[in-house]
Every structure is written in structure tokens, then in C-alpha cells.
C-alpha positions in Angstrom: 0.0 0.0 0.0 1.3 3.5 -0.9 1.2 5.9 2.0 1.4 9.7 1.4 4.5 11.0 3.1 6.1 14.4 3.5 9.9 14.1 3.2 12.2 16.8 4.6 15.7 16.3 3.3 18.9 17.7 5.0 19.7 21.3 4.3 23.0 20.9 6.2 24.5 17.5 5.2 27.5 18.3 7.5 25.3 18.9 10.5 25.6 17.0 13.8 22.7 14.7 12.9 23.9 14.1 9.3 22.9 10.6 8.2 20.3 10.2 10.9 16.6 9.7 10.1 13.4 10.5 12.0 9.8 9.3 11.3 7.6 12.0 12.7 4.0 11.0 13.5 0.9 13.2 13.5 -1.7 13.1 16.2 -5.4 12.0 16.1 -6.4 15.2 14.3 -4.6 13.9 11.2 -1.8 14.9 8.9 -3.7 17.8 7.5 -3.5 19.5 10.9 -0.1 18.5 12.1 2.0 18.8 8.9 1.5 22.6 9.0 2.0 22.6 12.8 5.3 20.7 12.6 6.6 22.0 9.3 9.0 24.7 10.5 10.2 22.5 13.4 11.0 19.7 11.0 12.9 22.1 8.7 15.0 23.2 11.6 15.9 19.5 12.3 17.1 19.3 8.6 19.5 22.2 9.4 21.3 19.8 11.7 21.5 17.1 8.9 18.5 15.0 9.8 16.2 13.5 7.3 12.6 13.6 8.5 9.6 11.7 7.1 6.0 12.4 8.1 3.7 9.6 6.9 0.0 10.0 6.9 -0.6 6.7 8.7 -4.3 7.2 8.7 -4.2 6.5 4.9 -3.5 2.9 5.9 -6.6 2.6 8.1 -8.5 0.3 5.7 -12.3 0.1 5.5 -14.5 2.1 7.8 -16.0 0.1 10.5 -13.0 -2.0 11.4 -12.6 -2.6 15.1 -10.3 -0.3 17.0 -7.8 -2.9 17.9 -7.4 -3.9 14.3 -7.0 -0.3 13.2 -4.3 0.3 15.8 -2.4 -2.8 14.6 -2.7 -1.5 11.0 -1.3 1.8 12.1 1.7 0.0 13.7 2.4 -1.8 10.5 2.3 1.4 8.5 4.7 3.1 11.0 7.1 0.1 10.8 7.0 0.3 7.0 7.8 4.0 7.2 10.9 3.2 9.2 12.0 0.7 6.6 11.2 3.1 3.8 13.2 5.9 5.4 16.2 3.5 6.1 16.4 2.9 2.3 16.6 6.6 1.4 19.9 7.8 0.0 22.2 9.3 2.6 20.3 7.8 5.6 22.2 5.4 7.9 19.8 2.6 8.7 21.5 2.2 12.1 20.7 5.8 13.1 16.9 6.0 13.0 14.4 7.3 15.5 10.6 7.6 16.0 8.7 10.7 17.3 5.0 11.3 17.6 2.4 13.5 19.2 -0.7 12.2 21.0 -1.9 9.1 19.2 1.3 9.3 17.1 3.3 9.4 20.3 1.6 6.2 21.5 2.5 4.6 18.1 6.1 5.9 18.2 7.0 4.4 21.5 5.0 1.2 21.1 6.4 0.4 17.7 9.9 1.3 18.9 9.8 -1.3 21.7 8.1 -4.0 19.7 9.1 -4.1 16.1 10.9 -1.2 14.5 14.7 -1.2 14.4 15.3 2.3 15.8 17.9 3.8 18.1 15.5 6.1 20.1 11.9 7.1 20.4 10.0 10.2 21.6 6.4 10.4 22.7 4.8 13.8 23.2 1.5 14.2 25.1 1.0 10.4 25.0 1.2 7.2 26.8 1.1 3.5 25.8 -1.1 0.4 26.2 1.1 -2.6 25.6 1.2 -5.6 27.8 4.7 -5.8 29.4 5.4 -9.2 27.7 5.0 -7.5 24.3 8.0 -5.2 24.9 11.0 -6.9 23.2 13.2 -3.9 22.3 14.9 -1.4 24.7 15.8 1.8 22.8 16.0 5.0 24.9 12.6 6.7 25.2 11.8 10.4 25.9 8.3 11.1 27.1 7.3 14.8 27.1 4.0 15.7 28.8 2.1 18.7 30.0 1.4 19.0 33.7 -2.3 20.0 33.1 -3.0 18.0 30.0 -6.8 17.4 30.1 -6.7 14.6 27.4 -3.7 12.4 28.2 -3.4 12.8 31.9 0.1 12.9 33.4 -0.5 9.8 35.4 -1.1 7.8 32.2 2.3 9.0 30.8 4.0 8.2 34.1 2.3 4.8 34.2 3.6 4.0 30.7 7.1 5.1 31.8 6.9 2.6 34.7 5.9 -0.2 32.4 8.8 0.5 30.1 11.3 0.8 32.9 10.2 -2.5 34.3 11.1 -4.0 31.0 14.6 -2.3 31.1 13.8 0.4 28.6 15.7 3.6 29.5 13.1 6.3 30.0 13.5 10.1 30.4 10.5 12.1 31.5 10.0 15.8 30.9 7.0 17.7 32.3 5.9 20.9 30.7 4.3 23.6 32.8 1.3 23.8 30.5 -2.4 23.2 30.9 -2.8 22.1 27.2 -2.9 19.0 25.1 -2.8 21.1 21.9 0.3 23.1 22.3 1.1 26.7 21.3 3.9 27.3 18.8 6.3 28.5 21.5 5.8 25.3 23.4 6.4 23.3 20.2 9.7 25.1 19.8 10.7 24.0 23.3 9.5 20.4 22.6 11.4 20.1 19.4 14.5 21.6 21.0 14.4 18.9 23.7 13.8 16.3 21.0 16.9 17.5 19.1 19.1 17.3 22.2 17.8 13.8 22.9 18.3 12.7 19.3 21.8 14.2 19.2 22.7 12.2 22.3 21.4 8.9 20.8 21.9 9.1 17.1 25.4 10.6 16.8 
């Protein structure tokens, strides 16, 4: 299946993250909302040499009326395929890949990273996870960024997911934002992507 994907290629091939690749996942509102929201931040990552791919994983959702569990598994397959696709891009080192997502995309990013995708790191923003501990088979470092007052994904859900991951020996870093929002303002996104870049530099270089 062909999945529409926005590709951001490096503007600084000699940057600190040169050769690295990031699959960036939209939230539940869809790619049409989050591609514009993430656009400038993704471009800044390319200034550091990173190749960024934003797949519209909803395009792989299949027929309407499928049960939710089946849909979620289909999304996971699409995300894993996106990692494989990015790894094959010219100039991308397949050993230096990461996943990052927001809200539903954050759930997918961390869940796929610890179960199936061959990635070095994962970042979940305003998200948690729902895997059974036994399903966690990989242990890449994970950064979870959440808002103190998030009314949609409560902090306790993110912290609970962090505990599940740690119990399976996944290194987890938690960062709490002093924000009452689930849908962040641009200045908050700038801060989030700055933290993401620091984390990626630590684990992909």
C-alpha cells in the first residue's frame, strides 16, 4: 500500500545529525492538521543534517467500521513500514533511525519502537502506551514529554507507561511541561522540538 509521506531532506549535510533519520507521526487530528504545525520545526531539524519523514498513517486505516484494535495494529504496520522506507533513502544510515510522535502518534512511536521497528531512540509527546509488558521486546531509549495540566492524556497515564517501560529495562527520560494544554502553542512546540533535538543528538550521533 502506498502511504502519502512528506519528506524533509537535510539542508546541512554536514550537521551533527547528518545521516540520521526521523519518522515523525501526527496526532489524532490527522496529517492535514499536524503537517503545517510541525513544518517549521521539521525544517530546523534538517538544518542539523537529519532526514525527516511524516507519513499519513491514517491512509493505511482500511475500510470504515473496522474494530479499533485492528485499526491500531494496522497503524503500527504502517509506521514500521515507514521506518523501513526511510532507512532505504539515499544518505540515511539505517543504524541511526528514530521515531517521534504526538498524542496518538506518540503512542505509536513508543509502542512500535519497543516491539518491532529497528530504531535507536523514540520520543512520545502528550502520549502514553497500552502494551502488555510481555509484548515489549526492544529497549531503545525513550523520551516522554507531557504537560502538567494535559486534560486529554493525563500525566498519570504517561508516568504509568514510563513505569511499564522501565520494568522491561527500557531507559526512559520524563520531561514535564508547565502547560495546561494538550494542543500546544507554537512557542511550546519550539521547546518540545529543542528537547527532541538534544535527545536525538545524544542517541543518534
